C-alpha positions as CSV (number, residue, x, y, z in Angstrom):
1,M,97.9,88.3,112.9
2,N,99.7,86.6,110.0
3,D,100.5,88.3,106.7
4,A,102.9,86.4,104.4
5,A,103.8,89.6,102.5
6,G,104.6,91.8,105.5
7,A,104.4,91.5,109.3
8,S,104.3,87.9,110.5
9,Q,102.8,89.2,113.8
10,V,101.6,92.5,115.3
11,V,101.8,92.8,119.0
12,F,100.1,95.4,121.2
13,Y,102.0,96.8,124.2
14,S,100.2,99.0,126.8
15,Q,103.6,100.9,127.5
16,L,106.9,101.2,125.9
17,N,109.1,100.3,129.0
18,N,111.0,97.0,128.5
19,T,109.5,96.2,125.1
20,P,110.9,96.2,121.6
21,A,108.7,99.2,121.0
22,L,111.0,101.4,123.0
23,T,114.1,100.6,120.9
24,L,112.1,101.1,117.6
25,A,110.6,104.4,118.9
26,L,114.2,105.7,119.6
27,C,115.3,104.5,116.1
28,A,112.4,106.4,114.7
29,W,113.3,109.6,116.6
30,L,117.0,109.3,115.5
31,D,115.9,108.7,111.8
32,I,113.7,111.7,111.8
33,E,116.3,114.0,113.4
34,G,119.0,112.6,111.0
35,R,116.9,113.5,108.0
36,G,116.4,117.0,109.3
37,L,112.7,116.6,109.9
38,G,112.7,116.9,113.7
39,D,112.9,119.8,116.0
40,G,115.5,118.3,118.4
41,T,113.1,117.3,121.1
42,M,112.3,113.7,121.9
43,S,108.7,112.7,121.9
44,V,109.0,109.1,123.2
45,F,106.7,108.6,126.1
46,S,107.1,105.5,128.2
47,S,103.4,105.5,129.0
48,S,102.4,105.4,125.3
49,N,100.7,102.4,123.8
50,A,102.5,100.6,120.9
51,L,101.9,98.2,118.1
52,V,105.0,96.3,117.0
53,G,105.2,94.6,113.7
54,F,107.5,91.6,113.7
55,A,109.0,90.3,110.4
56,E,110.8,87.1,109.4
57,N,114.5,87.7,108.7
58,G,115.3,84.3,107.4
59,R,115.2,82.2,110.5
60,D,113.9,84.4,113.3
61,R,111.0,86.8,113.9
62,V,112.4,90.2,114.7
63,P,110.7,93.5,115.7
64,A,110.7,95.6,112.5
65,G,108.2,98.4,112.9
66,V,106.3,100.4,115.5
67,I,103.4,102.8,115.9
68,T,103.2,104.6,119.3
69,F,99.9,106.1,120.2
70,Q,97.6,107.3,123.0
71,H,93.9,107.1,123.5
72,I,92.5,110.7,124.0
73,P,89.0,110.1,125.3
74,E,88.1,113.8,125.7
75,G,89.1,114.3,122.0
76,D,87.3,111.1,120.9
77,K,90.5,110.0,119.1
78,V,93.7,108.0,119.1
79,W,96.7,110.2,118.6
80,I,99.7,108.7,116.8
81,Y,103.1,109.9,118.1
82,Q,105.3,107.8,115.7
83,G,105.0,105.4,112.9
84,Y,108.2,103.7,111.8
85,V,109.6,100.7,110.0
86,L,113.3,99.8,109.9
87,P,114.7,100.6,106.5
88,E,115.6,97.0,105.6
89,Y,112.0,95.9,106.2
90,R,110.2,98.8,104.3
91,G,108.0,97.9,101.4
92,R,106.8,94.6,102.9
93,G,103.4,95.7,104.2
94,I,104.6,96.0,107.8
95,Y,103.2,99.5,108.4
96,R,99.9,98.5,106.7
97,A,99.6,95.5,109.1
98,M,100.2,97.7,112.1
99,W,97.7,100.3,110.8
100,N,95.1,97.7,110.3
101,E,95.6,96.6,114.0
102,L,95.4,100.2,115.1
103,V,92.1,100.7,113.3
104,L,90.8,97.5,115.1
105,K,92.1,98.9,118.5
106,S,90.3,102.2,117.7
107,L,87.1,100.4,117.0
108,E,87.5,98.7,120.4
109,L,88.0,102.0,122.1
110,K,85.0,103.5,120.3
111,V,86.7,106.6,119.0
112,S,85.7,108.4,115.9
113,K,89.1,109.3,114.5
114,I,92.8,108.5,114.4
115,E,95.1,111.6,114.2
116,G,98.8,112.3,114.1
117,A,101.2,114.8,112.6
118,T,104.3,114.7,110.5
119,H,106.7,117.2,109.1
120,V,105.6,118.9,105.9
121,R,108.7,117.6,104.2
122,N,108.3,114.0,105.3
123,K,107.0,113.0,101.8
124,A,107.4,109.2,102.6
125,M,105.1,109.4,105.6
126,R,102.6,111.6,103.8
127,D,102.5,109.2,100.9
128,V,101.9,106.2,103.1
129,A,99.2,108.1,105.0
130,R,97.3,108.9,101.8
131,K,97.6,105.2,100.7
132,L,95.9,104.2,103.9
133,G,93.0,106.7,103.4
134,R,94.2,109.4,105.8
135,T,93.6,113.0,104.8
136,E,95.7,116.1,105.6
137,T,93.5,118.4,107.7
138,H,95.9,120.8,109.4
139,I,99.0,122.9,108.6
140,V,101.1,124.1,111.5
141,L,102.6,127.6,110.9
142,T,105.8,128.4,112.8
143,F,107.7,131.6,113.3
144,D,111.1,131.6,114.9
145,V,111.2,134.7,117.2
146,P,114.5,136.5,116.9
147,S,116.6,136.5,120.0
148,A,116.9,139.8,121.9
149,Q,120.4,141.2,121.4
């Protein structure tokens, strides 16, 4: 896939091990935690599928973004674990290019929906999701149980 405005290439990986997807997935986790939007647990699964968007950085093509996901046949869906673009490559259409590839992959898998979750305070991701035609369908309610003293 070529997109002069964004990703010069989007590559599918059937697992994260030994791929640029793993490094980007870890960067995504660190970014979310650093912005106070995580819960301290890591959700990077080596068996996840991934789409990596590569971008031109002047003379080379470098991995710039990732979407990690799983096909959930019994749920008739693809579940997104992470979507992330390195800060220096944001605003170039890289996430959109990866999303378009994910939609094509979902059509191949014959699923009826793509789902994922994000923190309610993750305005940037929620805005991107809306731009891509995604709708918010669930709110997770949490209660921290007081520790017994």
